[in-house]
ZATIGU-294891 format. One line per 4 residues: their letters; for each residue x, z, y of C-alpha. Coordinates in steps of 0.1 Angstrom, whole numbers. Example, Ala and Ser with C-alpha at 12.3 -4.5 7.8 and 13.67 -1.06 7.14 Angstrom:
2
as) 123/78/-45 ~ 137/71/-11
END
This chain:
526
xxxx) -261/-170/-443 ~ -284/-145/-422 ~ -293/-152/-387 ~ -275/-119/-378
xxxx) -244/-130/-399 ~ -245/-164/-378 ~ -247/-149/-347 ~ -223/-120/-353
xxxx) -197/-146/-363 ~ -201/-171/-328 ~ -195/-144/-307 ~ -164/-131/-321
xxxx) -152/-166/-322 ~ -153/-168/-362 ~ -170/-199/-362 ~ -156/-221/-336
xxxx) -129/-245/-348 ~ -116/-244/-310 ~ -107/-206/-313 ~ -97/-200/-343
xxxx) -104/-170/-361 ~ -100/-143/-341 ~ -113/-103/-346 ~ -146/-91/-344
xxxx) -152/-76/-307 ~ -154/-41/-305 ~ -185/-31/-279 ~ -170/5/-273
xxxx) -133/-9/-259 ~ -128/-33/-235 ~ -132/-72/-249 ~ -97/-97/-256
xxxx) -126/-128/-247 ~ -137/-138/-212 ~ -165/-169/-217 ~ -162/-187/-182
xxxx) -175/-227/-174 ~ -149/-249/-160 ~ -168/-252/-127 ~ -161/-218/-120
xxxx) -129/-221/-134 ~ -123/-248/-109 ~ -142/-232/-83 ~ -121/-199/-79
xxxx) -88/-226/-80 ~ -100/-245/-48 ~ -108/-213/-36 ~ -69/-198/-38
xxxx) -58/-234/-27 ~ -74/-229/7 ~ -55/-194/7 ~ -20/-201/-7
xxxx) -1/-177/15 ~ -23/-150/19 ~ -52/-128/-8 ~ -84/-142/-9
xxxx) -113/-131/-33 ~ -147/-133/-41 ~ -173/-122/-70 ~ -184/-132/-103
xxxx) -219/-133/-115 ~ -233/-136/-153 ~ -240/-116/-184 ~ -226/-100/-207
xxxx) -226/-105/-245 ~ -241/-77/-271 ~ -205/-70/-279 ~ -191/-66/-244
xxxx) -180/-102/-238 ~ -183/-112/-202 ~ -202/-150/-192 ~ -189/-158/-157
xxxx) -219/-184/-149 ~ -214/-188/-111 ~ -187/-176/-85 ~ -187/-172/-50
xxxx) -156/-171/-26 ~ -148/-154/7 ~ -176/-148/32 ~ -166/-159/69
xxxx) -154/-120/79 ~ -142/-112/51 ~ -104/-99/53 ~ -76/-120/42
xxxx) -43/-103/45 ~ -9/-106/23 ~ -13/-76/5 ~ -49/-72/2
xxxx) -86/-87/5 ~ -118/-79/16 ~ -146/-91/12 ~ -174/-93/38
xxxx) -198/-71/21 ~ -232/-85/43 ~ -222/-122/27 ~ -220/-103/-9
xxxx) -247/-83/-8 ~ -275/-115/8 ~ -256/-139/-19 ~ -255/-110/-45
xxxx) -295/-104/-42 ~ -307/-141/-44 ~ -284/-145/-72 ~ -302/-119/-91
xxxx) -340/-122/-74 ~ -340/-160/-83 ~ -319/-165/-116 ~ -311/-128/-127
xxxx) -278/-134/-130 ~ -256/-98/-128 ~ -226/-91/-111 ~ -201/-87/-133
xxxx) -168/-84/-116 ~ -146/-91/-93 ~ -114/-116/-88 ~ -90/-120/-60
xxxx) -56/-137/-57 ~ -25/-126/-54 ~ -13/-157/-39 ~ 24/-170/-41
xxxx) 32/-132/-47 ~ 39/-140/-88 ~ 22/-105/-95 ~ 1/-118/-123
xxxx) -19/-86/-137 ~ -38/-61/-115 ~ -15/-40/-90 ~ -22/0/-96
xxxx) -41/-5/-63 ~ -63/-29/-84 ~ -67/-4/-110 ~ -76/24/-85
xxxx) -104/2/-78 ~ -118/-8/-110 ~ -114/25/-124 ~ -136/37/-92
xxxx) -161/12/-103 ~ -166/11/-137 ~ -190/37/-155 ~ -213/36/-120
xxxx) -246/31/-130 ~ -253/-6/-142 ~ -214/-11/-147 ~ -202/2/-180
xxxx) -180/-26/-180 ~ -164/-49/-152 ~ -142/-83/-153 ~ -116/-87/-127
xxxx) -97/-120/-124 ~ -61/-122/-107 ~ -52/-156/-94 ~ -17/-172/-83
xxxx) -4/-201/-67 ~ 28/-220/-71 ~ 36/-251/-50 ~ 12/-271/-71
xxxx) -8/-253/-96 ~ -34/-222/-94 ~ -29/-197/-124 ~ -62/-173/-131
xxxx) -62/-146/-154 ~ -92/-125/-169 ~ -88/-84/-174 ~ -120/-67/-194
xxxx) -124/-29/-183 ~ -145/-3/-198 ~ -159/28/-190 ~ -148/49/-224
xxxx) -108/45/-206 ~ -110/28/-176 ~ -73/23/-171 ~ -66/12/-204
xxxx) -75/-24/-194 ~ -75/-53/-216 ~ -58/-87/-206 ~ -87/-112/-219
xxxx) -82/-145/-233 ~ -107/-173/-216 ~ -129/-187/-235 ~ -136/-225/-215
xxxx) -168/-239/-218 ~ -162/-275/-212 ~ -186/-282/-190 ~ -204/-274/-158
xxxx) -222/-243/-153 ~ -262/-246/-157 ~ -264/-223/-126 ~ -237/-244/-103
xxxx) -256/-274/-87 ~ -291/-256/-90 ~ -278/-226/-68 ~ -254/-250/-42
xxxx) -290/-268/-38 ~ -312/-239/-37 ~ -291/-218/-11 ~ -272/-241/11
xxxx) -282/-223/41 ~ -263/-191/28 ~ -232/-202/8 ~ -197/-209/19
xxxx) -178/-231/-3 ~ -138/-238/-2 ~ -125/-266/18 ~ -101/-276/-12
xxxx) -118/-304/-26 ~ -99/-304/-62 ~ -87/-278/-85 ~ -54/-274/-96
xxxx) -43/-256/-128 ~ -15/-240/-145 ~ -12/-232/-179 ~ -40/-204/-186
xxxx) -42/-178/-216 ~ -67/-190/-239 ~ -83/-181/-270 ~ -65/-207/-287
xxxx) -37/-192/-276 ~ -44/-157/-296 ~ -55/-178/-325 ~ -19/-197/-324
xxxx) 0/-166/-314 ~ 21/-192/-294 ~ 35/-179/-258 ~ 12/-176/-229
xxxx) 7/-153/-197 ~ -8/-129/-222 ~ 22/-122/-241 ~ 49/-116/-209
xxxx) 63/-81/-201 ~ 42/-82/-168 ~ 9/-85/-183 ~ 13/-55/-206
xxxx) 14/-24/-177 ~ 0/-16/-146 ~ 30/0/-137 ~ 55/-30/-146
xxxx) 42/-45/-111 ~ 58/-12/-97 ~ 90/-20/-115 ~ 89/-55/-104
xxxx) 87/-48/-71 ~ 121/-25/-73 ~ 134/-61/-88 ~ 129/-76/-58
xxxx) 142/-46/-37 ~ 171/-47/-54 ~ 178/-87/-52 ~ 167/-81/-15
xxxx) 194/-53/-11 ~ 219/-80/-28 ~ 214/-106/-4 ~ 202/-88/24
xxxx) 202/-118/50 ~ 179/-137/29 ~ 144/-141/24 ~ 134/-131/-10
xxxx) 97/-130/-26 ~ 85/-129/-63 ~ 68/-162/-72 ~ 52/-176/-109
xxxx) 58/-205/-127 ~ 33/-229/-140 ~ 42/-213/-173 ~ 33/-179/-161
xxxx) 64/-168/-159 ~ 74/-146/-130 ~ 105/-154/-110 ~ 124/-140/-77
xxxx) 130/-169/-50 ~ 162/-165/-30 ~ 161/-186/1 ~ 179/-204/16
xxxx) 198/-199/-9 ~ 176/-220/-37 ~ 182/-192/-62 ~ 156/-183/-88
xxxx) 157/-154/-111 ~ 133/-158/-138 ~ 120/-130/-163 ~ 113/-151/-197
xxxx) 90/-148/-223 ~ 106/-118/-245 ~ 116/-101/-213 ~ 135/-73/-216
xxxx) 145/-77/-250 ~ 156/-114/-235 ~ 175/-112/-204 ~ 167/-123/-170
xxxx) 178/-161/-163 ~ 194/-181/-131 ~ 174/-209/-123 ~ 176/-236/-94
xxxx) 144/-240/-75 ~ 137/-270/-90 ~ 138/-250/-126 ~ 169/-262/-136
xxxx) 199/-237/-153 ~ 225/-224/-128 ~ 245/-208/-154 ~ 240/-199/-186
xxxx) 258/-177/-210 ~ 248/-181/-243 ~ 258/-151/-257 ~ 240/-136/-227
xxxx) 265/-110/-226 ~ 256/-102/-193 ~ 227/-84/-201 ~ 218/-54/-222
xxxx) 194/-24/-225 ~ 211/7/-222 ~ 200/42/-222 ~ 190/45/-184
xxxx) 157/25/-168 ~ 150/-10/-172 ~ 159/-8/-130 ~ 191/4/-142
xxxx) 195/-26/-165 ~ 186/-48/-137 ~ 209/-38/-115 ~ 235/-41/-137
xxxx) 225/-78/-146 ~ 224/-88/-112 ~ 258/-72/-101 ~ 273/-95/-125
xxxx) 257/-128/-118 ~ 267/-114/-79 ~ 300/-124/-90 ~ 290/-155/-108
xxxx) 275/-167/-74 ~ 302/-159/-48 ~ 331/-175/-56 ~ 352/-156/-34
xxxx) 343/-125/-54 ~ 356/-131/-85 ~ 382/-160/-86 ~ 384/-171/-125
xxxx) 345/-181/-125 ~ 353/-197/-88 ~ 356/-230/-108 ~ 327/-229/-135
xxxx) 308/-222/-101 ~ 320/-255/-83 ~ 316/-274/-116 ~ 278/-265/-120
xxxx) 274/-273/-76 ~ 265/-240/-72 ~ 252/-238/-30 ~ 263/-205/-25
xxxx) 276/-193/9 ~ 313/-178/12 ~ 308/-140/14 ~ 344/-119/7
xxxx) 353/-93/-17 ~ 344/-63/4 ~ 306/-75/8 ~ 304/-81/-28
xxxx) 312/-45/-36 ~ 293/-33/-11 ~ 262/-56/-23 ~ 270/-44/-61
xxxx) 268/-4/-49 ~ 234/-11/-30 ~ 220/-31/-61 ~ 226/-4/-83
xxxx) 216/24/-61 ~ 181/10/-57 ~ 178/12/-99 ~ 190/43/-94
xxxx) 165/56/-68 ~ 139/39/-85 ~ 146/58/-118 ~ 150/94/-101
xxxx) 116/88/-83 ~ 98/75/-114 ~ 110/106/-131 ~ 100/130/-100
xxxx) 65/113/-88 ~ 30/100/-105 ~ 34/63/-115 ~ 7/57/-82
xxxx) 21/81/-58 ~ 53/60/-48 ~ 55/21/-48 ~ 85/-9/-34
xxxx) 81/-35/-12 ~ 82/-72/-21 ~ 76/-87/14 ~ 101/-72/41
xxxx) 136/-80/47 ~ 150/-51/37 ~ 142/-24/3 ~ 111/-3/16
xxxx) 98/23/-9 ~ 64/43/3 ~ 55/73/-9 ~ 23/96/-7
xxxx) 33/128/11 ~ 28/161/-9 ~ 16/190/-4 ~ -17/173/21
xxxx) -39/187/41 ~ -76/182/38 ~ -74/164/73 ~ -59/134/56
xxxx) -35/116/36 ~ 0/108/47 ~ 23/82/35 ~ 65/83/40
xxxx) 81/49/45 ~ 118/48/39 ~ 135/15/47 ~ 171/8/37
xxxx) 195/-6/58 ~ 218/-31/50 ~ 244/-6/52 ~ 226/15/25
xxxx) 239/41/5 ~ 265/48/36 ~ 238/51/58 ~ 207/69/58
xxxx) 173/51/54 ~ 147/47/84 ~ 123/75/80 ~ 88/64/89
xxxx) 53/78/85 ~ 17/69/85 ~ -17/84/82 ~ -46/66/59
xxxx) -81/87/57 ~ -88/60/27 ~ -88/92/-2 ~ -95/126/-4
xxxx) -72/151/-5 ~ -64/156/-40 ~ -56/127/-56 ~ -19/118/-65
xxxx) -21/79/-55 ~ -14/57/-23 ~ -46/44/-5 ~ -56/9/-20
xxxx) -52/-7/8 ~ -16/1/23 ~ -16/-28/44 ~ -38/-9/66
xxxx) -19/21/75 ~ -3/20/109 ~ 32/37/110 ~ 57/56/132
xxxx) 89/64/138 ~ 97/98/128 ~ 110/108/160 ~ 71/105/170
xxxx) 65/133/146 ~ 83/159/175 ~ 106/163/200 ~ 141/160/187
xxxx) 122/156/154 ~ 151/125/144 ~ 182/153/149 ~ 162/178/131
xxxx) 162/159/99 ~ 195/145/100 ~ 209/179/103 ~ 190/192/74
xxxx) 198/162/53 ~ 234/157/59 ~ 232/127/43 ~ 257/113/22
xxxx) 268/79/-1 ~ 258/102/-32 ~ 222/117/-13 ~ 192/107/-28
xxxx) 160/94/-15 ~ 144/120/-30 ~ 156/148/-11 ~ 154/130/22
xxxx) 115/124/13 ~ 108/165/4 ~ 129/170/37 ~ 105/148/55
xxxx) 76/162/37 ~ 83/195/51 ~ 89/182/84 ~ 57/168/83
xxxx) 36/196/69 ~ 49/224/96 ~ 39/197/123 ~ 5/195/106
xxxx) -1/233/103 ~ 17/235/138 ~ -10/216/154 ~ -34/235/132
xxxx) -27/268/144 ~ -21/256/183 ~ 17/270/176 ~ 51/252/187
xxxx) 70/238/159 ~ 101/250/163 ~ 84/284/152 ~ 84/270/118
xxxx) 114/248/120 ~ 143/270/135 ~ 142/288/103 ~ 150/258/86
xxxx) 183/251/108 ~ 192/287/107 ~ 190/295/71 ~ 200/268/42
xxxx) 181/291/14 ~ 148/287/35 ~ 149/253/37 ~ 156/248/-5
xxxx) 126/273/-9 ~ 105/249/12 ~ 118/221/-7 ~ 109/236/-40
xxxx) 77/240/-28 ~ 72/206/-24 ~ 85/197/-57 ~ 60/224/-74
xxxx) 33/210/-58 ~ 43/177/-71 ~ 45/186/-106 ~ 10/204/-102
xx) -1/167/-97 ~ 13/150/-120
END
């Protein structure tokens, strides 16, 4: 065998018994693998364990093989002035530049990518904002490829997933399998000693790894984090958020948040009920499962009669399944299942049948609302919050004047849909106008109640909306856009806003025409 044949087979994984037979990498596409030394994987785990409830992150340094496989040789964590938030991480730029310069000047290590955690949110793959960030960076001079690592943590373990991006199709990332070199990086001890006056290290002394997606999983075809529905598309994270909002609407007085199992399966935890809703491997073909907090089954239907994929959206199917499960969880809502629940020792609070019906309507409605938003808006123009007491959807405002980016946020009360959503508006100058997507750092947007838009703005909004139980959030959104648009125009021209608003109040046709203008502006950007 010739030298170049040997090198090609070694890099593709064909000559390594551990990885089995893998396909040859295509250098024009994102690689399906990422090579990392065990010491650097341990370092990321230790950093994540330092911040189990908020995001953290850092950078990856190393090299690229001839076919575009990243080799991670050295990892850094957050700088002293890095910004750690519940839904975002911003590295300290001075720290990154100082360390990055030294790593290249002294050791010729290249900046090959980024890593950050989604802590216990359970989002094991890039969010829409992550994809936007990588799309912005990949393809710049010197960066035809980038590696992004997403970390999660459970109560006892961390899980780190690798995603490769390529300039040819920057949104078409690949969930890469780890090819782990089972030894310390040859750079770790040297760099730590040489830069000891500059580097900051995690306080957690030991890593704690959960199940990782490795080249062995590809070869064996075994289930792993890499084959789960949640990792197949960036848009699936938004669907996951809508699931969480639906569960929150079903249990408005409980704490609802997504997490992730060591196996990589995402779940939605409902506290203090000690209830978890897991999305197993095979989802959505295979239905969700109700689990106790310790992982034991709450309720098992061997025929899986409660789950079916209808002609509607996935959120609608989830809402129907959740309504059925609510009957199981609340004995007074469904007397025949009460003894079955009691025999399983379910820890549930008593909710009367009327409350059950309200919760069922709320849950199905959130699924329907998500379907309407998916149909009418670009994927990156709206997102459901997964960390609030009430379901919240944030939507980019259309049309937007050049002076900045406006976000509209709709908070669903516990009486929704009988009662209308509360409306707030925020401003972000993060993105130039003309881009139909939300800003990357949503937690930096400061919101105000719509009552602060102009005098009597709340009355004007609800008078024009005329909310009824079957009214849609999308219509509330278009009316809020109209008011926001005229507020900006009046401010720009120095006129009284009522000069623009009064015709809307006097004539339904004028309001309808403006709503159609908003919808047309959305279609032009979708």
